[in-house]
C-alpha positions in Angstrom: -94.9 -3.8 63.3 -93.6 -3.2 66.6 -91.8 -6.6 67.0 -90.1 -5.3 63.0 -89.1 -2.2 64.3 -87.7 -4.7 67.8 -86.0 -7.0 65.0 -84.3 -4.1 63.4 -83.1 -2.0 66.4 -81.5 -5.5 67.8 -80.0 -6.1 64.1 -78.6 -2.7 64.1 -77.1 -3.0 67.7 -75.0 -6.1 66.3 -73.8 -4.3 63.4 -72.8 -1.6 65.8 -71.3 -4.2 68.3 -69.2 -5.8 64.9 -68.4 -2.9 63.4 -66.6 -2.1 66.9 -64.7 -5.3 67.4 -63.6 -6.3 64.5 -63.6 -2.9 61.9 -63.0 0.1 63.8 -59.4 1.2 64.3 -58.3 -2.0 61.6 -56.0 -2.0 58.8 -58.2 -2.3 56.0 -60.2 1.2 58.5 -57.3 3.0 58.0 -56.9 2.6 54.3 -60.9 3.3 53.4 -59.9 6.6 56.0 -57.0 7.6 53.2 -59.1 7.1 50.4 -61.5 9.3 51.8 -59.1 11.7 52.9 -56.1 11.7 50.4 -58.1 12.6 47.2 -58.9 16.0 48.2 -55.6 17.0 49.6 -54.6 15.8 46.2 -57.3 18.2 44.5 -57.0 20.8 47.0 -53.1 20.5 45.1 -54.3 20.0 41.1 -57.3 22.5 41.0 -57.5 24.9 38.8 -58.7 28.1 40.5 -60.5 29.9 37.3 -62.2 27.0 37.4 -62.5 24.9 40.7 -66.7 25.7 40.2 -67.4 24.0 37.4 -65.7 21.4 38.6 -66.4 21.2 41.7 -70.0 21.0 40.6 -69.5 18.4 38.0 -67.5 16.7 40.5 -71.0 16.9 43.0 -73.4 15.7 40.1 -71.0 12.6 40.2 -71.7 11.6 43.6 -75.8 11.4 43.8 -75.5 8.5 40.6 -72.0 7.1 41.9 -73.6 6.3 45.7 -77.4 5.5 44.7 -75.7 2.4 42.2 -73.2 1.5 44.9 -76.3 1.0 46.7 -78.3 -0.8 43.9 -75.4 -3.2 44.1 -75.0 -3.8 46.9 -78.8 -4.5 47.6 -78.6 -6.9 44.9 -75.5 -8.4 46.3 -73.6 -7.8 42.9 -70.4 -6.7 45.2 -70.0 -6.0 48.5 -67.6 -4.3 51.3 -66.1 -5.9 54.2 -65.5 -3.1 56.2 -67.3 -0.1 56.4 -65.8 3.1 57.6 -69.1 4.8 59.6 -71.8 2.1 60.9 -74.4 5.3 60.0 -73.4 5.6 56.4 -72.8 4.1 53.1 -70.3 1.2 53.3 -68.5 3.0 50.3 -68.1 6.3 51.4 -64.6 6.4 51.1 -65.3 5.5 46.8 -68.8 7.3 46.4 -68.2 11.0 47.8 -64.1 10.8 47.6 -62.4 8.9 44.9 -64.7 8.3 42.5 -66.1 12.2 42.1 -62.3 14.1 42.7 -61.1 12.0 39.7 -63.9 12.9 37.9 -63.1 16.1 39.2 -59.2 16.1 37.8 -60.7 14.6 35.0 -63.2 17.4 33.5 -60.5 18.8 34.4 -57.7 18.5 32.4 -59.7 16.7 29.5 -61.9 19.7 28.6 -63.1 18.1 25.0 -65.2 15.3 25.4 -63.4 12.6 22.8 -60.6 13.0 25.7 -62.6 13.1 28.4 -64.2 10.5 27.1 -60.6 8.2 27.1 -60.0 9.4 30.0 -63.2 8.3 31.6 -62.6 4.5 30.0 -59.0 4.3 31.2 -59.7 5.5 34.8 -62.2 3.2 34.8 -60.3 0.1 33.7 -57.6 1.3 36.0 -60.1 1.2 39.3 -61.7 -2.2 37.9 -58.0 -3.6 38.2 -57.2 -2.1 41.6 -60.7 -4.3 42.1 -59.9 -6.9 41.4 -56.0 -6.7 42.7 -56.9 -5.1 46.0 
């Protein structure tokens, strides 16, 4: 058990060193910073103050499954993220806690009927898939 713990610490130190040398302040890292901050700025301007509690709660409910599904996809090697915003945070924190929930919150706010909401979700998912394929 002691050997396993030492190997984990060594692996973390190597990962941190690689992050500091290769990822921190790179162009891709700055893109992740923009992806983390810009949706919340957009939300600030688009949020309907009469619905802000309801839509914010909805957004927080979206964060958990998004984060867990993303972590499972990474662990099962369905996808990977070449750059990490922070070495101790989930790899896709910009997507899981900003881009996806804010998009869902905006959709929830503007598309109140189930039919319109589901169509908007499908269109948004298609746009995200296209963006992922292009990037």
